[in-house]
VEXVOMI-495044 format. One line per 3 residues: their letters; for each residue x, y, z of N, C-alpha, C. Coordinates in Angstrom, 2 decimals, m for minus. Layout:
BEGIN
A> X:Y:Z:X:Y:Z:X:Y:Z | ...
***
This chain:
BEGIN
MSL> 137.01:94.69:132.48:138.05:95.65:132.61:139.30:94.97:133.17 | 140.35:95.28:132.42:141.73:94.75:132.87:142.20:95.37:134.14 | 143.07:94.72:134.83:143.58:95.26:136.02:144.34:96.59:135.80
QSH> 145.15:96.60:134.73:145.79:97.90:134.43:144.94:98.97:134.15 | 143.73:98.80:133.54:142.87:99.89:133.21:142.13:100.30:134.41 | 141.92:99.30:135.33:141.18:99.53:136.59:142.12:100.42:137.55
LAE> 143.38:100.05:137.58:144.43:100.85:138.28:144.47:102.21:137.77 | 144.46:102.35:136.44:144.66:103.66:135.75:143.40:104.56:136.27 | 142.27:103.92:136.31:141.06:104.69:136.59:141.03:105.09:138.06
LEK> 141.50:104.13:139.03:141.62:104.48:140.37:142.63:105.73:140.60 | 143.75:105.66:139.79:144.84:106.60:139.85:144.29:108.00:139.42 | 143.48:107.98:138.40:142.80:109.19:137.82:141.95:109.86:138.91
KHR> 141.10:108.99:139.52:140.21:109.43:140.66:141.07:110.00:141.78 | 142.14:109.28:142.14:142.98:109.87:143.21:143.60:111.23:142.87 | 144.06:111.42:141.67:144.51:112.72:141.37:143.47:113.86:141.38
ALE> 142.24:113.40:140.88:141.11:114.36:140.85:140.82:114.75:142.28 | 140.86:113.80:143.31:140.51:114.10:144.63:141.55:115.19:145.26 | 142.86:114.86:144.79:143.98:115.69:145.24:143.77:117.21:144.76
VQI> 143.31:117.37:143.54:143.00:118.68:143.12:141.84:119.39:143.84 | 140.86:118.53:144.00:139.66:118.96:144.73:139.93:119.40:146.17 | 140.82:118.60:146.79:141.24:119.07:148.22:142.06:120.18:148.16
NDC> 143.01:120.34:147.23:143.73:121.68:147.09:142.89:122.85:146.85 | 141.94:122.75:145.99:140.89:123.71:145.64:140.19:124.09:147.10 | 139.87:123.20:147.77:139.09:123.43:148.97:139.95:124.22:149.98
LVH> 141.18:123.80:150.11:142.08:124.46:151.10:142.32:125.87:150.69 | 142.43:126.21:149.43:142.53:127.62:149.01:141.56:128.47:149.47 | 140.28:128.12:149.41:139.06:128.82:149.73:138.80:128.62:151.28
PAT> 138.90:129.70:151.98:138.66:129.68:153.56:137.31:129.33:153.95 | 136.34:129.49:153.05:134.88:129.23:153.45:134.72:127.80:153.25 | 135.47:127.00:152.93:135.27:125.54:152.69:134.98:124.86:154.09
DDL> 133.95:124.01:153.96:133.59:123.22:155.22:134.80:122.20:155.55 | 135.26:122.30:156.80:136.33:121.36:157.11:135.90:119.92:157.01 | 134.63:119.63:157.35:134.19:118.24:157.21:134.16:117.74:155.77
KVV> 134.05:118.66:154.76:134.18:118.17:153.39:135.57:117.89:153.05 | 136.53:118.52:153.57:137.97:118.32:153.32:138.30:117.01:154.00 | 137.76:116.72:155.23:138.24:115.51:155.94:137.58:114.34:155.03
ELK> 136.34:114.45:154.57:135.73:113.46:153.78:136.51:113.16:152.44 | 136.84:114.23:151.85:137.68:114.00:150.59:139.03:113.45:150.78 | 139.60:113.70:151.97:140.90:113.11:152.31:140.71:111.53:152.64
RQK> 139.62:111.36:153.19:139.16:109.86:153.61:138.97:109.14:152.24 | 138.37:109.75:151.36:138.18:108.93:150.10:139.47:108.84:149.35 | 140.30:109.88:149.31:141.59:109.71:148.84:142.42:108.63:149.36
LHL> 142.41:108.43:150.56:143.23:107.44:151.25:142.69:106.14:150.99 | 141.29:105.93:150.91:140.61:104.71:150.44:141.21:104.25:149.16 | 141.18:105.33:148.16:141.60:104.97:146.87:143.02:104.45:146.89
KDE> 143.90:105.22:147.59:145.35:104.90:147.65:145.53:103.41:148.24 | 144.78:103.15:149.18:144.84:101.76:149.85:144.47:100.76:148.79 | 143.39:101.04:148.04:142.78:100.07:147.00:144.02:99.84:145.94
IER> 144.50:100.85:145.52:145.58:100.91:144.46:146.82:100.00:144.96 | 147.12:100.35:146.19:148.34:99.57:146.66:147.78:98.01:146.89 | 146.67:97.73:147.31:146.28:96.39:147.38:146.27:95.76:146.11
LRH> 145.83:96.35:145.14:145.77:95.75:143.74:147.14:95.54:143.15 | 148.06:96.58:143.39:149.39:96.35:142.96:150.13:95.31:143.66 | 149.91:95.23:144.89:150.55:94.18:145.78:150.08:92.74:145.24
GEN> 148.75:92.69:145.03:148.21:91.42:144.59:148.70:91.10:143.19 | 148.91:92.10:142.32:149.44:91.99:140.99:150.93:91.42:141.01 | 151.66:92.03:141.82:153.14:91.54:141.91:153.15:90.17:142.57
ASV> 152.32:89.88:143.59:152.35:88.49:144.10:152.03:87.39:143.00 | 151.07:87.69:142.19:150.73:86.82:141.10:151.87:86.53:140.06 | 152.67:87.65:139.94:153.78:87.61:138.93:154.82:86.73:139.32
H> 155.19:86.72:140.71:156.33:85.98:141.28:156.04:84.56:141.37
***
């Protein structure tokens, strides 16, 4: 898998988590721990995306 396709897949997962979090926040019966876990996963993906992008830019220069 190329770096670009891997980044695209991570970004897709990041967007899906955003949608899932927003859906949970709309429903008051949602478990707060579930929202916290989803946000943690989203942040982890964001960090991974940034790490890969930073590494990609460093290798280009």
